[in-house]
C-alpha positions in Angstrom: -19.6 -25.3 17.0 -18.9 -24.4 13.4 -15.4 -25.5 12.3 -15.1 -22.7 9.7 -15.7 -19.8 12.0 -13.8 -19.0 15.2 -14.5 -16.6 18.1 -12.2 -13.5 17.7 -12.1 -13.5 21.6 -12.8 -9.7 21.9 -13.5 -9.0 25.5 -14.2 -6.0 27.7 -11.2 -4.0 26.4 -12.6 -3.9 22.9 -16.2 -3.3 24.0 -15.0 -0.4 26.0 -12.9 0.9 23.1 -15.9 0.7 20.7 -18.2 2.5 23.2 -15.8 5.3 24.4 -14.4 5.8 21.0 -17.9 6.5 19.7 -18.6 9.0 22.5 -15.3 10.8 21.8 -16.0 11.0 18.0 -19.6 12.2 18.5 -18.6 14.8 21.1 -15.8 16.2 18.9 -18.0 16.2 15.8 -20.7 18.3 17.7 -18.1 20.6 19.1 -16.7 21.2 15.7 -20.1 22.0 14.3 -20.7 24.5 17.1 -17.3 26.2 16.6 -17.7 26.4 12.8 -21.3 27.4 12.3 -22.8 27.8 15.7 -23.5 30.9 17.8 -20.7 32.4 19.9 -22.8 31.9 23.1 -22.7 28.2 22.4 -18.9 27.9 22.5 -18.9 26.7 26.2 -20.6 23.6 24.9 -17.9 23.1 22.2 -15.3 23.3 25.0 -17.2 20.5 26.8 -17.1 18.4 23.6 -13.3 18.8 23.4 -12.9 18.0 27.1 -14.9 14.8 26.6 -13.0 13.7 23.4 -9.4 14.0 24.7 -9.5 11.8 27.8 -11.8 9.2 26.1 -9.6 8.7 23.0 -6.6 8.4 25.3 -8.4 5.6 27.3 -9.3 4.0 24.0 -5.6 3.8 23.1 -4.8 2.2 26.5 -7.6 -0.3 26.0 -6.3 -1.3 22.5 -2.8 -1.7 23.9 -3.9 -3.8 26.9 -5.8 -6.1 24.5 -2.6 -7.0 22.6 -0.8 -10.2 23.4 2.4 -8.2 23.7 1.2 -4.7 25.0 4.8 -3.4 25.2 5.1 -3.7 21.4 2.1 -1.5 20.6 4.3 1.1 18.9 5.2 -1.4 16.2 1.8 -0.6 14.8 3.0 2.9 14.0 6.8 2.7 13.5 9.3 0.3 11.9 11.1 -1.2 14.8 14.3 -1.8 13.0 14.5 1.9 11.9 13.8 3.1 15.5 16.6 0.8 16.9 19.0 2.1 14.2 18.1 5.7 15.1 18.7 5.1 18.8 22.0 3.5 18.0 22.9 6.7 16.1 22.2 8.8 19.2 18.5 9.9 18.7 17.2 12.2 20.0 20.4 14.0 20.7 22.1 13.6 17.3 21.3 14.9 13.8 22.0 11.5 12.3 19.5 9.9 14.6 16.8 12.5 13.5 17.6 11.9 9.9 17.0 8.2 10.4 13.9 8.4 12.6 12.0 10.3 10.0 11.8 7.1 8.0 10.4 5.1 10.9 6.6 5.9 10.6 4.8 2.9 9.1 1.4 3.0 7.4 0.0 -0.2 6.0 -3.0 1.1 4.0 -4.2 -2.5 3.4 -4.2 -3.3 7.2 -7.3 -2.1 9.2 -5.2 -2.3 12.4 -2.5 0.0 11.0 -5.0 2.5 9.5 -7.0 2.4 12.7 -4.0 3.0 14.9 -3.0 6.1 12.9 -6.5 7.4 12.8 -6.7 7.2 16.6 -3.3 8.9 16.9 -4.3 11.7 14.6 -7.7 12.1 16.2 -6.1 12.3 19.6 -3.6 15.0 18.4 -6.4 17.1 16.8 -8.6 16.7 19.9 -5.7 17.8 22.2 -4.9 20.9 20.1 -8.6 21.9 19.9 -8.9 21.5 23.7 -5.8 23.6 24.2 -7.4 26.3 22.0 -10.6 26.3 24.0 -9.2 26.6 27.6 -8.4 30.3 27.7 -11.1 32.4 26.1 -9.6 35.4 24.2 -6.0 34.2 24.6 -3.3 33.5 22.0 -3.9 29.8 22.0 -7.6 30.3 21.2 -6.7 32.4 18.2 -4.1 29.9 16.9 -5.8 26.6 17.6 -9.5 27.5 17.4 -10.4 30.7 15.6 -7.7 30.9 12.9 -7.8 29.0 9.5 -5.2 26.7 11.1 -7.5 26.0 14.0 -10.5 25.3 11.6 -8.3 23.0 9.6 -7.4 21.1 12.8 -11.1 20.8 13.6 -12.0 19.5 10.2 -9.2 16.9 10.2 -10.1 15.8 13.7 -13.8 15.6 12.8 -13.0 13.4 9.8 -10.7 11.1 11.7 -13.0 10.9 14.6 -15.9 9.9 12.5 -13.6 7.4 10.8 -12.7 5.9 14.1 -16.4 5.6 15.0 -17.4 3.9 11.7 -14.4 1.8 10.7 -14.9 -0.5 13.6 -18.3 -1.5 12.2 -16.9 -1.9 8.7 -14.2 -4.1 10.2 -16.8 -6.4 11.7 -18.8 -6.7 8.5 -15.6 -7.8 6.6 -15.5 -11.0 8.7 -17.4 -14.2 8.3 -19.0 -14.2 11.7 -22.8 -14.6 12.0 -24.7 -11.3 12.1 -21.5 -9.3 11.2 -21.3 -10.9 7.7 -25.1 -10.7 7.2 -25.3 -6.9 6.9 -23.3 -3.8 5.9 -25.2 -1.6 8.3 -23.0 -2.0 11.4 -20.8 1.0 10.3 -23.6 3.5 9.8 -25.3 2.3 12.9 -22.1 2.8 14.9 -21.8 6.3 13.4 -25.3 7.4 14.3 -24.9 5.9 17.7 -21.6 7.8 18.2 -23.5 11.1 17.4 -26.3 10.4 19.9 -24.0 9.2 22.7 -21.5 12.1 22.1 -24.3 14.7 22.3 -25.8 13.0 25.3 -22.5 13.2 27.2 -22.3 16.9 26.3 -25.8 17.4 27.5 -25.1 15.7 30.9 -22.0 17.8 31.6 -23.6 21.0 30.2 -26.6 20.7 32.5 -24.3 19.8 35.4 -22.1 22.9 34.8 -25.0 25.2 34.3 -24.4 26.1 30.6 -26.8 28.6 29.0 -30.2 26.8 28.9 -30.8 28.1 25.3 -27.6 26.4 24.2 -28.7 23.2 25.9 -32.0 23.3 24.2 -30.3 23.7 20.8 -28.1 20.7 21.6 -31.2 18.7 22.7 -32.7 19.3 19.2 -29.5 18.0 17.6 -29.7 14.9 19.8 -33.3 14.4 18.6 -32.1 14.2 15.0 -29.3 11.9 15.9 -31.6 9.5 17.7 -34.1 9.5 14.9 -31.3 8.6 12.5 -30.1 5.9 14.9 -33.6 4.5 15.1 -33.8 4.4 11.3 -30.5 2.5 10.8 -31.3 0.2 13.7 -34.6 -0.9 12.1 -32.8 -1.4 8.8 -30.1 -3.4 10.7 -32.8 -5.7 12.2 -34.4 -6.2 8.8 -31.0 -7.1 7.3 -30.4 -9.8 9.9 -34.1 -11.0 10.1 -33.1 -14.6 9.3 -31.1 -14.6 12.6 -33.5 -12.5 14.7 -35.2 -15.4 16.4 -31.9 -17.0 17.6 -30.7 -13.6 18.7 -33.8 -13.1 20.8 -33.3 -16.5 22.4 -29.8 -15.5 23.6 -29.2 -13.2 26.6 -26.7 -11.1 24.5 -29.0 -10.8 21.6 -31.8 -9.8 23.9 -29.6 -7.0 25.3 -28.8 -6.0 21.7 -32.3 -5.8 20.3 -34.5 -5.0 23.3 -32.0 -3.0 25.4 -30.8 -0.8 22.5 -34.2 -0.3 21.0 -36.2 0.5 24.1 -33.6 2.0 26.4 -31.2 3.6 24.0 -33.5 4.9 21.3 -37.2 4.9 21.9 -36.9 6.0 25.5 -34.8 9.1 24.9 -36.9 10.0 21.8 -40.1 9.9 23.9 -38.5 12.1 26.6 -37.2 14.6 24.0 -40.5 14.9 22.3 -42.2 15.7 25.6 -39.2 17.5 27.2 -41.3 20.5 28.2 -43.0 18.3 30.8 -39.7 17.0 32.2 -37.5 20.2 32.2 -33.9 19.8 33.4 -34.4 16.2 34.6 -35.7 15.3 31.2 -32.4 16.2 29.5 -30.5 14.2 32.1 -32.7 11.1 31.9 -32.7 11.1 28.1 -28.9 11.5 28.0 -28.3 8.6 30.5 -30.7 6.3 28.6 -28.9 7.1 25.3 -25.5 6.3 26.8 -26.8 3.0 28.2 -28.2 2.2 24.8 -24.9 3.0 23.1 -23.2 0.5 25.4 -25.8 -2.2 24.9 -25.5 -1.8 21.2 -21.7 -2.4 21.2 -21.9 -5.1 23.9 -24.6 -6.9 22.0 -23.0 -6.7 18.6 -19.7 -8.0 19.9 -20.9 -10.8 22.1 -24.0 -12.2 20.3 -22.1 -13.8 17.3 -19.7 -15.8 19.6 -22.7 -16.9 21.7 -24.6 -18.1 18.7 -21.4 -19.9 17.5 -21.1 -21.7 20.8 -24.8 -22.5 21.0 -25.9 -23.3 17.4 -29.6 -23.7 16.7 -31.4 -25.3 13.8 -31.8 -21.8 12.1 -28.0 -21.3 11.7 -26.2 -24.5 12.5 -25.3 -25.0 8.8 -23.6 -21.7 8.4 -20.1 -21.9 6.9 -18.2 -21.4 3.7 -18.9 -25.0 2.6 -22.6 -24.8 3.3 -24.6 -25.7 0.2 -21.7 -27.0 -1.9 -22.5 -30.2 -3.7 -20.8 -33.5 -2.8 -19.2 -35.8 -5.3 -17.5 -34.8 -8.5 -19.9 -32.0 -9.6 -19.0 -28.3 -10.0 -17.9 -26.8 -6.8 -17.7 -30.1 -5.0 -15.2 -30.8 -2.3 -15.2 -34.5 -1.6 -12.1 -34.3 0.6 -14.2 -32.6 3.4 -16.6 -35.6 3.7 -15.7 -39.0 5.0 -16.1 -42.0 2.7 -19.4 -43.8 3.1 -19.1 -47.2 4.9 -21.1 -50.0 3.4 -22.7 -52.4 5.9 -21.5 -56.0 6.0 -23.1 -58.1 3.2 -25.4 -61.0 4.2 -24.0 -63.0 1.3 -20.8 -64.9 1.8 -20.0 -62.6 4.8 -18.3 -60.1 2.5 -18.6 -56.3 2.5 
């Protein structure tokens, strides 16, 4: 155990949030691209992307709330509690004074990743819901307002930006800590981002094939998935190179083995191989590649979140000395910290029985 690093104790709620949030962001991003620059016949796929994003980002909010020590206080991340209580005392939402007070309640701590992340999830959920609302009835007024108009395109762009932020900021948050692996690389965020793209597209492929969407549209989406997987492979190789000093301990742990072997073989190389020979697999090729990519997206998040705590609990010779005091000189030299080291005890002297 390293006394300078502690386990953040992130369990299945956070793993699920990382995984489902990535799928939601990737699906919304692809749906936005289809709506803005795609062919009109591909719009049923965009609708599927919005249908994926909305429930998944809602589940992510529930997961984050359940992970709090006091789940009932989740709204404190978004609003000033004292202002809300004052507005309620003034009769909100049935009084003008209450409304004039409640407008001062929103709270954004730009220096706090938790606060920024909470608002990003909220804004992404709102944009996703409006985009989905605009895609439900083709040719209707809601489609013209929330999907085809300049306002609808603005909603899509804002939702796309916040969705990609949600997918990437979790990785940036990890690399800002002093945990093993997380602190050894800056590539977790771009790796999460490319994985979000591949898993989001894979979810759209699965539902698109199941619902019998135009095969030409599915083939276009498959080509986009091929590019996303290629980028994910590139960043995963760079990630492994950046943590090469810890690669052997990682491979000796079950969680690290899931991260490296599971993600690389199942999540990236397997789907890539199928996509490159998709003509031989037809419809089942799309389904198999999509399932493997989703499994790989899960093993990536699971491995990244669980491997550092495991290495912390089971230190090996390769990383046992990791810590902020590692390598600092003892004694009175520059950078020394003698207070962290016990005084040396001299053995009893053989002369006169003194020490």
